[in-house]
Residue, then its C-alpha position, 0 to 999 in steps of 0.5 A: m156608725m149605725l148605732a151612733g151619731s145624731k142628725a141634729d149635730g151632724t154626726d149621723l151616718h148620712s151627715v158623716v158620709a156627705n161631709r167626707l164626700k162633699i155631697g148633699r146629705d139627701n144624696a148621701k142618704t139615698l146612696n146609703y140606703a141603696r148600698m144597704y139594699g145591695a147596689g154597687e159602685s156603678h149604681a152610685a156613680k150613675y146616680l151621682s152623674k144624674n144629679g149633675m156630677d161629672e162622670k169621672e168625679a162621680a166614679r171617684t166619689a162612688k169609689d170613695l163612698f164604698k171605701i169608707t162605708k163597705g171597706a176593702e174586700s179580701n180573702w179571710k180564713m175562718l178559725r175553728r171554734e175550738v181554736n178561739p180561746l187559743f187565738l184570744e190568748f195569742i192576741s192578749s200577748l201582743d202589743n196593744d199599740d199595734p193594729h190587730h187585723y182580724l174579724t169577728v162575724d157571728g161569733n167566729f174569728y177570721i184572720p187574713s189569708y196568705d195572699s193578703n197584705l195583712s197576713a203578718l198576723t196569720a203567720n205570727f199566730e201559726q208560728w206561735v201555735i206551732a211553738e206552743i204545741s211542739s213544746t209538749a208534742p214535738d212529733i206532730p207535723q207542723e203542717s197538720i197543726v196549721v191545717s187543724l186551726y181552720e174550719d176549711f183550710a183550702t177555701p178562704v171567704r171574701l170579707f170586708h174590712g176597714g169601713y164603717e159598715s164592714a161588719t154589717f155586710n160581713y154578717l149579711g154575706m155569711k148569713t146567706h149561707c144558712d140553710v134555714l134563714r130567719t130574721p134576728v128579731l121575730d124569727c120570720r123565715l125566708s120564703d122557700a123560693l129563695s132558701a138554699l137548695p138541698p145539699d146534693t142539688p145540681d147547681r146549688l152553689h150557682f143558685a146561692s150566688k145568683y140570688k145572694r143579693s136578693v137574700m141579703n136584701w130580704i134580711v135587711q128589709s124583713s128585719a125593718v118590717d119586724f121593727l115596724h110591726l113591733l112599733l105599731v103594736c106598741m103604739e096600739w097598746l099605748t094609745t089604747e091604754y092612755a086613751i090617746p085618740a090617734r089613728f095610724v094613717i100610713s108607713i113610708h119606708d122608715e116613717v110612720r104617720y098618725l092622725c090625732p087632734e092637735k091638743d093630743a099631739p104632744r102625748l102622741a109624740l111621747a108615745l112614739m118616742l117611748s115605743n121606739m125605746y121599747v122596740r129598740s130595747f127588745i131588738s138589742s136584747k135579742l142580739g145580746i146587747e144589754q145596753l141602749p145608747s140614748s142616741v138610739a133610744f129615741f127618735s132624733q125628732v118627731d114631726c107634727d104637721t097639718v099636711l103630709r110632707k117630707e120635712v115640716n118646713i118644705p113650702c106647701f100651698n093650698p088650692d087658693g095659693t095661700r101657704v100652709p104654715d110650717g109644722v114643728s119638729w120636737t126632740i125628746e127634750d121638747i116633748v118631755r117639757l110639753t107633757d111633763g113626761k106623762l101620757d095621761a091627759s092633763 
């Protein structure tokens, strides 16, 4: 979901969540970002209550929100990397019409723990492996075969499944266990203040648990900062290369604002669109994704306005009481039509 959808046709994550929960898109957007930064169900319920929703309804809506986004949390067991080819062979032998309950996180396979209601896959896989090995080495105890399949047989891990963002939160959660943590884009390292303590340090696990949410927040926000830095550098290059008289003014969360003469606004908008495409391509390549969906390559729209406001059609008034004219929002199609797809001054 994070790589799909468009605000224009109501298929982006914020619109989908808003429609599913029957709340406004702005409220859904606020809750989505809060969740990504580590907020829980209680925070979501309080936010909805403050915005006029009945407490019971707010609690139910918050629960539904986390069910469709984060998913359900349960115990999972990690297979050893050497077992991965065997597991893939087992999966390929199954009926494709049946749901196969397993997770992949950062190249590792996880299958349901025995206490999960999804554990049928685990039992079937273990029996399949036992049958395969026993046919050639019948003297190996079955218990030894089963234990050898897992990285840590006795200790399951808590992971999410069934939600739009389950894979995202599973990745973030597992990354917090790294001794040396870096952003996936520019390889910026986590501060020593939050990095994992040395292996034999007392209360090492308590420290990791206490600051897990802060570390997950750092991964999200610092990756976004990597994106911002790349975008600003790319914009500096394009505006210099094509003599676009623009000045970077301010960045606000996921927005960047530039100032330029009105006649150069379409060229600057095209530079923003191209910069987004270049940065998205670089990030996708760093993550091993060699394709870029068109819905992700370009901004859904670029706002062109004479004043600083959240949306171009929000009422805004001058000191003398006269209304400031609305701005315009350009899609990539609009910008290509205005500029003929060229950054050169005509």
